[in-house]
All heavy atoms as an XYZ file, in Angstrom:
934
protein
N      29.009     28.377    -11.187
C      28.209     27.201    -11.478
C      28.744     26.043    -10.632
O      29.924     25.732    -10.684
C      28.313     26.889    -12.978
C      27.419     25.804    -13.420
S      27.467     25.372    -15.193
C      27.760     26.872    -16.045
N      27.870     25.392     -9.840
C      28.331     24.286     -9.012
C      28.308     22.973     -9.791
O      27.831     22.907    -10.914
C      27.524     24.190     -7.726
C      26.048     23.892     -7.970
O      25.692     23.440     -9.063
O      25.243     24.114     -7.051
N      28.842     21.916     -9.181
C      28.941     20.627     -9.860
C      27.573     20.040    -10.197
O      27.407     19.405    -11.232
C      29.745     19.643     -9.023
C      31.237     19.943     -9.061
O      31.672     20.690     -9.962
O      31.961     19.425     -8.199
N      26.566     20.255     -9.318
C      25.222     19.756     -9.614
C      24.649     20.434    -10.854
O      23.991     19.793    -11.672
C      24.291     19.965     -8.422
C      24.560     19.001     -7.302
O      25.132     17.945     -7.503
N      24.154     19.386     -6.107
N      24.891     21.726    -10.981
C      24.415     22.459    -12.147
C      25.102     21.944    -13.412
O      24.458     21.731    -14.434
C      24.663     23.956    -11.971
C      23.959     24.789    -13.022
O      22.793     24.487    -13.342
O      24.584     25.741    -13.514
N      26.399     21.719    -13.334
C      27.144     21.208    -14.488
C      26.680     19.815    -14.872
O      26.458     19.531    -16.054
C      28.648     21.181    -14.186
C      29.296     22.530    -14.158
C      30.773     22.400    -13.835
C      31.422     23.758    -13.677
N      32.828     23.642    -13.287
N      26.528     18.936    -13.884
C      26.100     17.575    -14.209
C      24.670     17.578    -14.740
O      24.340     16.803    -15.635
C      26.232     16.653    -12.997
O      25.394     17.063    -11.948
N      23.824     18.467    -14.221
C      22.459     18.566    -14.733
C      22.430     18.985    -16.188
O      21.708     18.406    -17.002
N      23.225     19.970    -16.535
C      23.283     20.423    -17.929
C      23.866     19.348    -18.838
O      23.427     19.176    -19.972
C      24.076     21.720    -18.023
C      23.333     22.889    -17.437
C      24.120     24.166    -17.508
C      23.271     25.287    -16.903
N      23.916     26.555    -16.894
N      24.853     18.616    -18.338
C      25.461     17.544    -19.120
C      24.446     16.438    -19.401
O      24.294     15.996    -20.544
C      26.675     16.982    -18.379
C      27.414     15.848    -19.070
C      28.038     16.331    -20.375
C      28.481     15.286    -18.143
N      23.726     16.012    -18.366
C      22.729     14.950    -18.554
C      21.591     15.433    -19.442
O      21.107     14.700    -20.311
C      22.220     14.429    -17.195
C      23.346     13.640    -16.521
C      20.976     13.577    -17.356
C      23.035     13.157    -15.138
N      21.156     16.667    -19.261
C      20.086     17.217    -20.092
C      20.497     17.242    -21.563
O      19.712     16.879    -22.448
C      19.746     18.622    -19.612
C      18.477     19.188    -20.176
C      18.143     20.527    -19.565
O      18.057     20.627    -18.328
O      17.955     21.479    -20.348
N      21.724     17.645    -21.838
C      22.224     17.670    -23.214
C      22.326     16.257    -23.775
O      21.947     15.999    -24.921
C      23.603     18.366    -23.275
O      23.440     19.704    -22.808
C      24.154     18.384    -24.687
N      22.800     15.323    -22.964
C      22.902     13.928    -23.387
C      21.521     13.376    -23.748
O      21.339     12.774    -24.810
C      23.545     13.092    -22.273
C      23.598     11.633    -22.577
C      24.540     11.126    -23.470
C      22.707     10.759    -21.985
C      24.594      9.776    -23.751
C      22.748      9.406    -22.271
C      23.693      8.907    -23.158
N      20.541     13.599    -22.869
C      19.181     13.116    -23.123
C      18.607     13.775    -24.378
O      17.991     13.114    -25.208
C      18.276     13.340    -21.896
C      16.809     13.137    -22.236
C      18.694     12.419    -20.757
N      18.824     15.078    -24.523
C      18.337     15.763    -25.731
C      18.888     15.076    -26.979
O      18.149     14.805    -27.923
C      18.728     17.241    -25.731
C      18.440     17.877    -27.071
C      17.157     18.321    -27.375
C      19.423     17.961    -28.054
C      16.866     18.856    -28.616
C      19.131     18.493    -29.298
C      17.856     18.941    -29.580
O      17.572     19.446    -30.819
N      20.185     14.807    -26.990
C      20.795     14.176    -28.166
C      20.220     12.792    -28.434
O      20.017     12.414    -29.594
C      22.315     14.115    -28.009
C      22.943     15.466    -28.203
O      22.500     16.276    -29.008
N      23.978     15.746    -27.431
N      19.940     12.034    -27.376
C      19.345     10.708    -27.555
C      17.928     10.810    -28.115
O      17.566     10.086    -29.042
C      19.324      9.954    -26.215
C      20.694      9.689    -25.631
C      21.568      8.879    -26.557
O      21.208      7.785    -26.970
N      22.713      9.423    -26.906
N      17.142     11.725    -27.566
C      15.762     11.880    -28.043
C      15.746     12.474    -29.443
O      14.923     12.092    -30.275
C      14.929     12.695    -27.037
C      14.746     11.854    -25.761
C      13.588     13.102    -27.635
C      14.023     12.552    -24.644
N      16.654     13.380    -29.747
C      16.736     13.942    -31.103
C      17.036     12.838    -32.109
O      16.462     12.822    -33.216
C      17.796     15.035    -31.158
N      17.901     11.902    -31.754
C      18.208     10.788    -32.658
C      16.983      9.907    -32.873
O      16.696      9.490    -34.002
C      19.371      9.972    -32.097
N      16.236      9.633    -31.800
C      15.007      8.842    -31.933
C      13.989      9.595    -32.782
O      13.323      9.018    -33.639
C      14.438      8.495    -30.540
C      15.397      7.563    -29.789
C      13.052      7.865    -30.653
C      15.081      7.407    -28.306
N      13.874     10.893    -32.553
C      12.940     11.722    -33.312
C      13.290     11.717    -34.801
O      12.397     11.687    -35.651
C      12.935     13.161    -32.761
O      12.577     13.117    -31.380
C      11.938     14.043    -33.486
N      14.568     11.714    -35.119
C      14.996     11.674    -36.523
C      14.538     10.400    -37.231
O      14.344     10.394    -38.447
C      16.516     11.792    -36.639
C      17.002     13.210    -36.483
O      16.166     14.146    -36.538
O      18.223     13.402    -36.302
N      14.358      9.309    -36.476
C      13.890      8.056    -37.067
C      12.422      8.137    -37.483
O      11.967      7.362    -38.305
C      14.077      6.898    -36.084
C      15.514      6.544    -35.727
C      15.526      5.487    -34.618
C      16.270      6.052    -36.948
N      11.707      9.057    -36.883
C      10.268      9.220    -37.142
C      10.073     10.603    -37.769
O       9.929     11.598    -37.064
C       9.475      9.103    -35.835
C       9.705      7.810    -35.135
N       9.035      6.656    -35.457
C      10.569      7.470    -34.135
C       9.451      5.674    -34.692
N      10.384      6.139    -33.884
N      10.048     10.664    -39.040
C      10.046     11.939    -39.771
C       8.893     12.867    -39.400
O       9.011     14.074    -39.520
C      10.022     11.682    -41.278
C      11.236     10.954    -41.779
C      12.395     11.889    -41.848
N      13.574     11.170    -42.305
C      14.792     11.466    -41.958
N      15.006     12.475    -41.152
N      15.798     10.777    -42.389
N       7.770     12.311    -38.932
C       6.622     13.152    -38.606
C       6.718     13.723    -37.190
O       5.912     14.534    -36.797
C       5.311     12.360    -38.727
C       5.061     11.759    -40.067
C       5.650     10.349    -40.189
O       6.409      9.883    -39.370
N       5.312      9.665    -41.262
N       7.668     13.289    -36.395
C       7.814     13.784    -35.030
C       8.572     15.100    -35.035
O       9.420     15.348    -35.881
C       8.576     12.790    -34.179
C       7.849     11.508    -33.878
C       6.734     11.015    -34.509
C       8.208     10.545    -32.906
N       6.385      9.813    -33.978
C       7.277      9.494    -32.986
C       9.229     10.465    -31.977
C       7.331      8.378    -32.149
C       9.284      9.355    -31.154
C       8.345      8.332    -31.245
N       8.249     15.948    -34.051
C       8.945     17.227    -33.900
C       9.406     17.364    -32.456
O       8.738     16.882    -31.544
C       8.012     18.386    -34.246
C       7.524     18.385    -35.680
C       6.551     19.514    -35.922
O       7.006     20.622    -36.253
O       5.344     19.278    -35.716
N      10.517     18.065    -32.273
C      11.065     18.261    -30.938
C      11.253     19.757    -30.688
O      11.683     20.484    -31.588
C      12.388     17.476    -30.772
C      12.871     17.492    -29.327
C      13.445     17.964    -31.705
C      14.025     16.525    -29.073
N      10.872     20.201    -29.475
C      10.932     21.614    -29.112
C      11.457     21.762    -27.682
O      11.511     20.795    -26.922
C       9.536     22.262    -29.141
C       8.817     22.123    -30.438
C       7.929     21.076    -30.644
C       9.007     23.042    -31.449
C       7.245     20.949    -31.839
C       8.332     22.921    -32.656
C       7.457     21.871    -32.842
N      11.748     22.986    -27.327
C      12.068     23.387    -25.954
C      11.091     24.512    -25.621
O      10.726     25.292    -26.494
C      13.521     23.896    -25.883
C      13.878     24.512    -24.577
N      14.203     23.763    -23.468
C      13.963     25.807    -24.185
C      14.469     24.576    -22.468
N      14.334     25.816    -22.866
N      10.653     24.600    -24.367
C       9.725     25.662    -23.986
C      10.284     26.459    -22.820
O      10.751     25.886    -21.829
C       8.361     25.073    -23.588
C       7.398     26.131    -23.129
C       6.673     26.861    -24.053
C       7.243     26.432    -21.781
C       5.796     27.864    -23.636
C       6.377     27.422    -21.366
C       5.659     28.140    -22.292
O       4.810     29.127    -21.882
N      10.243     27.772    -22.945
C      10.555     28.684    -21.830
C       9.750     29.956    -22.075
O       9.701     30.473    -23.178
C      12.033     29.021    -21.777
C      12.349     29.986    -20.620
C      13.822     30.292    -20.541
N      14.555     29.086    -20.296
C      15.379     28.897    -19.267
N      15.582     29.872    -18.416
N      16.008     27.771    -19.112
N       9.138     30.469    -21.009
C       8.369     31.699    -21.166
C       8.963     32.828    -20.328
O       9.969     32.643    -19.631
C       6.881     31.471    -20.874
C       6.586     31.108    -19.433
O       7.439     31.340    -18.550
O       5.488     30.574    -19.174
N       8.345     33.987    -20.381
C       8.853     35.174    -19.685
C       8.836     35.015    -18.164
O       9.568     35.698    -17.466
C       8.034     36.399    -20.087
N       8.019     34.103    -17.655
C       7.961     33.871    -16.208
C       8.903     32.741    -15.781
O       8.781     32.226    -14.684
C       6.535     33.570    -15.789
C       5.631     34.762    -16.007
C       4.297     34.573    -15.368
C       3.498     35.853    -15.617
N       2.311     35.915    -14.839
N       9.822     32.378    -16.671
C      10.848     31.363    -16.407
C      10.292     29.951    -16.207
O      10.948     29.101    -15.609
C      11.735     31.762    -15.225
C      12.499     33.051    -15.450
C      13.342     33.020    -16.729
O      14.112     32.107    -16.957
N      13.172     34.022    -17.577
N       9.083     29.704    -16.706
C       8.598     28.325    -16.737
C       9.285     27.674    -17.926
O       9.297     28.245    -19.016
C       7.083     28.295    -16.902
C       6.344     28.731    -15.656
C       4.857     28.660    -15.872
N       4.434     29.713    -16.776
C       3.672     30.747    -16.432
N       3.241     30.881    -15.204
N       3.332     31.643    -17.318
N       9.857     26.497    -17.694
C      10.549     25.848    -18.803
C      10.259     24.361    -18.800
O      10.000     23.770    -17.758
C      12.042     26.133    -18.748
C      12.884     25.160    -18.055
C      14.355     25.528    -18.163
C      15.206     24.575    -17.377
N      15.113     23.200    -17.740
N      10.283     23.822    -19.991
C      10.171     22.379    -20.184
C      11.347     21.993    -21.056
O      11.567     22.565    -22.127
C       8.824     22.003    -20.836
C       7.677     22.418    -19.909
C       8.777     20.509    -21.141
C       6.305     22.238    -20.490
N      12.112     21.018    -20.579
C      13.341     20.646    -21.267
C      13.084     20.201    -22.705
O      13.763     20.650    -23.625
C      14.077     19.547    -20.507
C      14.565     20.020    -19.139
O      14.860     21.223    -18.989
O      14.648     19.176    -18.228
N      12.088     19.341    -22.902
C      11.785     18.844    -24.248
C      10.287     18.669    -24.422
O       9.597     18.203    -23.508
C      12.437     17.469    -24.475
C      13.943     17.408    -24.375
C      14.408     15.980    -24.235
C      14.554     18.046    -25.597
N       9.825     19.019    -25.587
C       8.455     18.714    -25.991
C       8.571     17.951    -27.297
O       9.197     18.426    -28.250
C       7.615     19.994    -26.170
C       7.500     20.711    -24.828
C       6.240     19.652    -26.744
C       6.821     22.055    -24.890
N       8.003     16.756    -27.310
C       8.057     15.916    -28.506
C       6.631     15.702    -28.991
O       5.801     15.141    -28.272
C       8.742     14.559    -28.227
C       8.742     13.696    -29.479
C      10.160     14.763    -27.707
N       6.353     16.186    -30.209
C       5.040     15.997    -30.819
C       5.112     14.791    -31.750
O       5.933     14.753    -32.650
C       4.639     17.237    -31.618
C       4.299     18.426    -30.747
C       3.934     19.634    -31.567
C       2.545     19.477    -32.110
N       2.074     20.694    -32.831
N       4.259     13.809    -31.487
C       4.155     12.640    -32.364
C       2.807     12.718    -33.075
O       2.034     13.657    -32.852
C       4.257     11.326    -31.562
O       3.054     11.118    -30.816
C       5.475     11.329    -30.637
N       2.516     11.736    -33.877
C       1.230     11.726    -34.568
C       0.071     11.511    -33.597
O      -1.028     11.990    -33.828
C       1.216     10.640    -35.642
C       2.194     10.837    -36.788
C       2.191      9.634    -37.717
C       1.888     12.112    -37.547
N       0.327     10.788    -32.480
C      -0.731     10.433    -31.551
C      -0.842     11.336    -30.329
O      -1.917     11.464    -29.753
C      -0.530      8.994    -31.046
C      -0.581      7.931    -32.125
C       0.759      7.760    -32.841
O       1.810      8.124    -32.275
O       0.745      7.294    -33.978
N       0.282     11.906    -29.865
C       0.256     12.666    -28.620
C       1.432     13.634    -28.553
O       2.260     13.677    -29.455
C       0.282     11.721    -27.409
S       1.769     10.738    -27.306
N       1.474     14.373    -27.456
C       2.577     15.297    -27.178
C       3.183     14.883    -25.842
O       2.464     14.683    -24.865
C       2.086     16.760    -27.105
C       3.234     17.697    -26.761
C       1.416     17.174    -28.406
N       4.504     14.730    -25.816
C       5.225     14.412    -24.581
C       5.904     15.674    -24.075
O       6.619     16.336    -24.821
C       6.316     13.361    -24.830
C       5.795     12.009    -25.160
C       5.616     11.614    -26.481
C       5.491     11.108    -24.158
C       5.142     10.364    -26.806
C       5.015      9.849    -24.463
C       4.836      9.467    -25.793
N       5.690     15.996    -22.818
C       6.451     17.030    -22.144
C       7.451     16.317    -21.257
O       7.073     15.463    -20.452
N       8.742     16.634    -21.427
C       9.791     15.870    -20.744
C      10.698     16.797    -19.944
O      11.244     17.760    -20.485
C      10.632     15.078    -21.765
C       9.736     14.138    -22.573
C      11.751     14.313    -21.058
C      10.408     13.494    -23.777
N      10.838     16.491    -18.669
C      11.806     17.146    -17.799
C      12.902     16.144    -17.498
O      12.635     14.949    -17.347
C      11.156     17.588    -16.484
C      10.311     18.813    -16.600
C      11.131     20.057    -16.895
O      12.243     20.200    -16.356
O      10.653     20.884    -17.676
N      14.135     16.613    -17.403
C      15.275     15.749    -17.107
C      15.824     16.141    -15.737
O      16.117     17.308    -15.496
C      16.372     15.900    -18.188
C      17.559     15.000    -17.877
C      15.805     15.603    -19.576
N      15.952     15.156    -14.855
C      16.461     15.385    -13.502
C      17.640     14.456    -13.241
O      17.631     13.304    -13.657
C      15.372     15.113    -12.447
C      14.124     15.949    -12.615
C      14.410     17.414    -12.375
C      13.158     18.250    -12.556
N      13.414     19.654    -12.591
N      18.641     14.964    -12.527
C      19.807     14.138    -12.210
C      19.599     13.296    -10.963
O      20.362     12.380    -10.705
C      21.071     15.005    -12.010
O      20.824     15.931    -10.959
C      21.434     15.732    -13.276
N      18.580     13.562    -10.198
C      18.350     12.846     -8.944
C      17.839     11.438     -9.146
O      17.324     11.072    -10.200
N      17.961     10.647     -8.072
C      17.488      9.263     -8.092
C      16.046      9.144     -7.606
O      15.486      8.058     -7.578
C      18.409      8.385     -7.260
C      19.819      8.322     -7.854
C      20.703      7.311     -7.182
N      20.144      5.972     -7.056
C      20.079      5.070     -8.045
N      20.513      5.374     -9.257
N      19.571      3.875     -7.818
N      15.456     10.272     -7.210
C      14.058     10.288     -6.787
C      13.341     11.438     -7.494
O      13.970     12.393     -7.941
C      13.919     10.466     -5.258
O      14.525     11.704     -4.888
C      14.578      9.325     -4.498
N      12.039     11.321     -7.573
C      11.205     12.342     -8.215
C      10.114     12.746     -7.237
O       9.540     11.902     -6.553
C      10.592     11.806     -9.530
C       9.645     12.816    -10.152
C      11.695     11.431    -10.523
N       9.837     14.041     -7.187
C       8.779     14.581     -6.331
C       7.690     15.182     -7.224
O       7.946     15.537     -8.379
C       9.339     15.667     -5.410
C      10.463     15.199     -4.503
C      11.030     16.346     -3.717
C      11.765     17.229     -4.646
N      12.918     17.912     -4.352
N       6.517     15.354     -6.667
C       5.405     15.970     -7.406
C       5.800     17.339     -7.945
O       5.388     17.725     -9.045
C       4.177     16.098     -6.515
O       3.689     14.839     -6.173
N       6.602     18.080     -7.184
C       7.038     19.416     -7.604
C       7.818     19.387     -8.932
O       7.819     20.362     -9.677
C       7.904     20.037     -6.512
C       8.338     21.447     -6.830
C       9.152     22.050     -5.695
O       8.659     22.046     -4.563
O      10.262     22.521     -5.975
N       8.462     18.265     -9.234
C       9.228     18.148    -10.477
C       8.322     18.229    -11.712
O       8.804     18.443    -12.825
C      10.035     16.845    -10.498
C      11.116     16.819     -9.425
O      11.661     17.892     -9.099
O      11.408     15.728     -8.910
N       7.022     18.062    -11.522
C       6.054     18.110    -12.623
C       5.378     19.477    -12.759
O       4.502     19.651    -13.601
C       4.963     17.049    -12.409
C       5.432     15.638    -12.596
C       5.955     14.923    -11.528
C       5.341     15.019    -13.825
C       6.385     13.623    -11.684
C       5.757     13.716    -13.998
C       6.285     13.012    -12.929
N       5.753     20.467    -11.935
C       4.980     21.710    -11.858
C       4.883     22.446    -13.195
O       3.808     22.922    -13.553
C       5.501     22.623    -10.759
C       6.841     23.246    -11.021
C       7.271     24.123     -9.859
C       8.666     24.655    -10.124
N       9.173     25.399     -8.997
N       5.965     22.564    -13.941
C       5.879     23.276    -15.226
C       5.138     22.442    -16.271
O       4.424     22.994    -17.115
C       7.265     23.659    -15.735
C       7.925     24.694    -14.882
N       9.270     24.906    -14.881
C       7.420     25.570    -13.978
C       9.575     25.871    -14.038
N       8.459     26.285    -13.464
N       5.278     21.141    -16.194
C       4.524     20.262    -17.094
C       3.024     20.382    -16.821
O       2.219     20.435    -17.751
C       4.982     18.815    -16.929
C       6.414     18.511    -17.350
C       6.844     17.144    -16.860
C       6.564     18.619    -18.859
N       2.663     20.436    -15.542
C       1.252     20.585    -15.176
C       0.721     21.936    -15.653
O      -0.372     22.023    -16.211
C       1.091     20.457    -13.656
C      -0.331     20.525    -13.194
C      -0.421     20.323    -11.695
C      -1.879     20.373    -11.245
N      -1.997     20.162     -9.803
N       1.503     22.997    -15.444
C       1.085     24.323    -15.902
C       0.866     24.305    -17.417
O      -0.145     24.819    -17.905
C       2.134     25.379    -15.541
C       1.743     26.724    -16.046
C       1.004     27.660    -15.394
C       2.014     27.274    -17.341
N       0.804     28.755    -16.198
C       1.412     28.535    -17.409
C       2.705     26.812    -18.460
C       1.481     29.338    -18.541
C       2.765     27.602    -19.590
C       2.163     28.866    -19.612
N       1.794     23.732    -18.160
C       1.705     23.675    -19.611
C       0.427     22.950    -20.038
O      -0.319     23.430    -20.886
C       2.946     22.968    -20.177
C       3.100     23.074    -21.657
C       3.786     24.142    -22.216
C       2.594     22.100    -22.494
C       3.953     24.241    -23.589
C       2.754     22.188    -23.869
C       3.430     23.261    -24.421
N       0.176     21.792    -19.419
C      -1.025     21.013    -19.756
C      -2.295     21.814    -19.508
O      -3.227     21.769    -20.305
C      -1.056     19.717    -18.949
C      -2.274     18.874    -19.223
C      -2.288     17.618    -18.394
C      -3.528     16.804    -18.757
N      -3.647     15.608    -17.966
N      -2.319     22.561    -18.416
C      -3.523     23.302    -18.038
C      -3.698     24.626    -18.776
O      -4.786     25.196    -18.753
C      -3.532     23.558    -16.533
C      -3.706     22.289    -15.747
O      -4.263     21.308    -16.228
N      -3.213     22.279    -14.524
N      -2.660     25.145    -19.417
C      -2.724     26.486    -19.999
C      -2.474     26.568    -21.501
O      -2.672     27.640    -22.078
C      -1.730     27.402    -19.273
C      -2.173     27.665    -17.857
O      -3.043     28.476    -17.608
N      -1.601     26.932    -16.907
N      -2.042     25.507    -22.106
C      -1.796     25.522    -23.547
C      -2.889     24.742    -24.257
O      -3.366     23.723    -23.754
C      -0.435     24.900    -23.881
C       0.724     25.672    -23.342
S       0.788     27.293    -24.127
C       2.096     28.053    -23.230
N      -3.276     25.242    -25.404
C      -4.275     24.532    -26.195
C      -3.560     23.481    -27.027
O      -2.766     23.800    -27.905
C      -5.028     25.503    -27.095
C      -5.941     26.421    -26.325
C      -6.826     27.240    -27.224
O      -7.209     26.750    -28.308
O      -7.127     28.376    -26.846
N      -3.833     22.236    -26.715
C      -3.207     21.120    -27.419
C      -4.285     20.323    -28.129
O      -5.365     20.101    -27.581
C      -2.450     20.227    -26.433
C      -1.320     20.909    -25.664
C      -0.838     20.029    -24.527
C      -0.183     21.235    -26.604
N      -3.972     19.878    -29.328
C      -4.948     19.108    -30.090
C      -4.754     17.599    -29.925
O      -5.433     16.813    -30.567
C      -4.885     19.489    -31.573
C      -3.509     19.269    -32.186
O      -2.547     19.011    -31.446
O      -3.397     19.371    -33.420
N      -3.832     17.208    -29.016
C      -3.532     15.799    -28.773
C      -3.334     15.600    -27.269
O      -3.057     16.552    -26.544
C      -2.245     15.404    -29.496
C      -2.313     15.567    -30.989
C      -0.967     15.277    -31.620
C      -1.059     15.574    -33.098
N       0.174     15.367    -33.786
N      -3.448     14.359    -26.806
C      -3.165     14.108    -25.385
C      -1.745     14.541    -25.025
O      -0.817     14.383    -25.820
C      -3.321     12.589    -25.261
C      -4.193     12.193    -26.410
C      -3.882     13.157    -27.515
N      -1.581     15.083    -23.812
C      -0.287     15.549    -23.315
C       0.177     14.610    -22.213
O      -0.490     14.478    -21.175
C      -0.410     16.980    -22.790
C       0.896     17.598    -22.373
C       1.892     17.847    -23.295
C       1.112     17.933    -21.048
C       3.097     18.431    -22.915
C       2.308     18.528    -20.659
C       3.298     18.772    -21.592
N       1.296     13.950    -22.435
C       1.853     13.006    -21.475
C       3.067     13.647    -20.819
O       3.988     14.078    -21.507
C       2.222     11.677    -22.161
C       0.951     11.067    -22.762
C       2.894     10.727    -21.170
C       1.187      9.883    -23.644
N       3.037     13.733    -19.495
C       4.107     14.380    -18.725
C       5.085     13.329    -18.228
O       4.688     12.350    -17.596
C       3.496     15.140    -17.553
C       2.556     16.248    -18.026
C       1.748     16.828    -16.905
N       0.673     15.896    -16.577
C       0.041     15.876    -15.420
N       0.361     16.717    -14.459
N      -0.925     15.016    -15.211
N       6.369     13.563    -18.512
C       7.414     12.602    -18.150
C       8.559     13.340    -17.472
O       9.039     14.350    -17.985
C       7.949     11.863    -19.403
C       9.094     10.936    -19.028
C       6.838     11.109    -20.115
N       8.989     12.816    -16.334
C      10.231     13.266    -15.710
C      11.210     12.106    -15.854
O      10.984     11.021    -15.310
C      10.046     13.650    -14.230
C      11.401     13.940    -13.583
C       9.135     14.867    -14.116
N      12.257     12.329    -16.649
C      13.324     11.342    -16.779
C      14.302     11.573    -15.639
O      14.699     12.709    -15.376
C      14.031     11.499    -18.118
C      13.233     11.119    -19.360
C      14.023     11.446    -20.616
C      12.862      9.647    -19.341
N      14.710     10.498    -14.968
C      15.589     10.640    -13.805
C      16.563      9.472    -13.748
O      16.461      8.528    -14.538
C      14.750     10.765    -12.533
C      14.104      9.489    -12.041
C      14.444      8.969    -10.795
C      13.166      8.797    -12.790
C      13.860      7.808    -10.315
C      12.573      7.644    -12.324
C      12.926      7.146    -11.086
O      12.346      5.998    -10.613
N      17.505      9.517    -12.810
C      18.553      8.498    -12.761
C      18.195      7.302    -11.887
O      19.024      6.412    -11.688
C      19.888      9.113    -12.274
O      19.696      9.694    -10.983
C      20.383     10.166    -13.250
N      16.986      7.249    -11.389
C      16.516      6.100    -10.618
C      16.249      4.905    -11.521
O      16.521      4.934    -12.723
N      15.668      3.853    -10.944
C      15.538      2.617    -11.692
C      14.139      2.123    -11.988
O      13.981      1.085    -12.611
N      13.099      2.835    -11.553
C      11.735      2.314    -11.728
C      10.823      3.348    -12.374
O      10.950      4.548    -12.124
C      11.164      1.906    -10.381
N       9.886      2.851    -13.183
C       8.830      3.706    -13.718
C       7.796      3.865    -12.608
O       7.364      2.881    -12.007
C       8.178      3.080    -14.971
C       6.979      3.901    -15.418
C       9.197      2.937    -16.097
N       7.416      5.114    -12.344
C       6.432      5.388    -11.293
C       5.375      6.341    -11.815
O       5.700      7.447    -12.242
C       7.115      6.041    -10.082
O       8.096      5.203     -9.550
N       4.107      5.924    -11.782
C       3.043      6.861    -12.149
C       2.851      7.875    -11.037
O       2.907      7.537     -9.859
C       1.820      5.960    -12.323
C       2.117      4.736    -11.539
C       3.604      4.594    -11.472
N       2.635      9.140    -11.421
C       2.381     10.195    -10.437
C       0.927     10.621    -10.465
O       0.390     11.041     -9.468
C       3.311     11.390    -10.669
C       4.558     11.296     -9.856
C       5.548     10.399    -10.202
C       4.740     12.083     -8.728
C       6.704     10.280     -9.446
C       5.891     11.966     -7.959
C       6.868     11.059     -8.322
N       0.332     10.584    -11.607
C      -1.082     10.870    -11.763
C      -1.444     10.435    -13.172
O      -0.602      9.895    -13.890
C      -1.378     12.364    -11.554
O      -0.791     13.124    -12.578
N      -2.687     10.698    -13.535
C      -3.103     10.364    -14.892
C      -2.209     11.090    -15.882
O      -2.070     12.311    -15.825
C      -4.564     10.770    -15.095
C      -5.071     10.356    -16.454
O      -4.722      9.255    -16.906
O      -5.824     11.140    -17.056
N      -1.547     10.385    -16.737
C      -0.665     10.888    -17.798
C       0.580     11.604    -17.283
O       1.128     12.463    -17.952
C      -1.428     11.769    -18.795
O      -1.767     13.011    -18.245
N       1.059     11.237    -16.074
C       2.300     11.801    -15.529
C       3.132     10.665    -14.935
O       2.646      9.925    -14.074
C       2.006     12.856    -14.478
N       4.382     10.545    -15.411
C       5.218      9.413    -15.029
C       6.657      9.834    -14.753
O       7.205     10.659    -15.479
C       5.245      8.362    -16.150
C       3.884      7.921    -16.577
C       3.209      8.583    -17.600
C       3.254      6.860    -15.950
C       1.938      8.186    -17.992
C       1.981      6.455    -16.329
C       1.335      7.131    -17.359
O       0.082      6.743    -17.733
N       7.262      9.209    -13.755
C       8.707      9.285    -13.564
C       9.273      8.060    -14.281
O       8.812      6.935    -14.057
C       9.053      9.249    -12.086
N      10.257      8.283    -15.148
C      10.792      7.206    -15.984
C      12.318      7.254    -15.930
O      12.905      8.325    -16.099
C      10.317      7.367    -17.456
C      10.911      6.292    -18.354
C       8.797      7.356    -17.534
N      12.966      6.106    -15.697
C      14.430      6.105    -15.706
C      14.980      6.515    -17.074
O      14.425      6.148    -18.110
C      14.805      4.653    -15.409
C      13.581      4.039    -14.818
C      12.414      4.788    -15.400
N      16.056      7.275    -17.058
C      16.698      7.672    -18.325
C      17.067      6.444    -19.138
O      16.959      6.453    -20.370
C      17.925      8.562    -18.044
C      17.481      9.916    -17.480
C      18.763      8.765    -19.299
C      18.604     10.777    -16.951
N      17.422      5.368    -18.473
C      17.812      4.131    -19.176
C      16.690      3.575    -20.056
O      16.950      2.807    -20.981
C      18.266      3.077    -18.180
O      17.208      2.726    -17.296
N      15.456      3.969    -19.805
C      14.325      3.504    -20.623
C      14.441      3.989    -22.070
O      13.826      3.411    -22.964
C      13.008      3.964    -20.016
N      15.220      5.029    -22.313
C      15.396      5.525    -23.688
C      15.932      4.430    -24.611
O      15.592      4.384    -25.776
C      16.333      6.729    -23.718
C      15.803      8.012    -23.107
C      16.913      9.042    -23.023
C      14.640      8.545    -23.920
N      16.774      3.552    -24.095
C      17.373      2.508    -24.920
C      16.526      1.257    -24.964
O      16.708      0.428    -25.828
C      18.786      2.193    -24.426
C      19.604      3.428    -24.496
C      20.199      3.963    -25.614
C      19.877      4.335    -23.439
N      20.821      5.144    -25.290
C      20.652      5.408    -23.963
C      19.553      4.379    -22.095
C      21.084      6.462    -23.187
C      19.994      5.432    -21.319
C      20.751      6.457    -21.875
N      15.574      1.123    -24.067
C      14.698     -0.043    -24.073
C      13.665      0.040    -25.181
O      13.101     -0.946    -25.575
C      14.023     -0.196    -22.714
C      14.994     -0.517    -21.620
C      14.373     -0.468    -20.252
O      13.176     -0.216    -20.098
N      15.173     -0.712    -19.242
N      13.416      1.256    -25.689
C      12.391      1.439    -26.724
C      12.940      1.231    -28.125
O      12.197      1.236    -29.083
C      11.786      2.824    -26.615
O      12.763      3.805    -26.904
N      14.242      1.070    -28.259
C      14.838      0.925    -29.589
C      14.807     -0.492    -30.067
O      14.756     -1.435    -29.412
C      16.271      1.461    -29.590
C      16.399      2.954    -29.282
C      17.875      3.342    -29.223
C      15.686      3.773    -30.315
């Protein structure tokens, strides 16, 4: 395991713990992880009363369209009864829209919502 892999897992675990704490404040919210037999994975899925968030965590300071590929697949192939908002959390500093309902969001934004 290289250092990038270790730091990625560390940041992913840290973000999970932060989102789990926020989710605990909202009793109706649920948090999941998704992985299928074809190795498509989504780090976190958060179901709220209004929508479903698909969240990928990246250690990089930039985000590419490819970072949304599993989120896009999930949106197009799963039957959801609520809007699906795709989010890539990253270590950069700006919120950037990628398409309708797809955003790159700094990890630091987790504390701005509290």
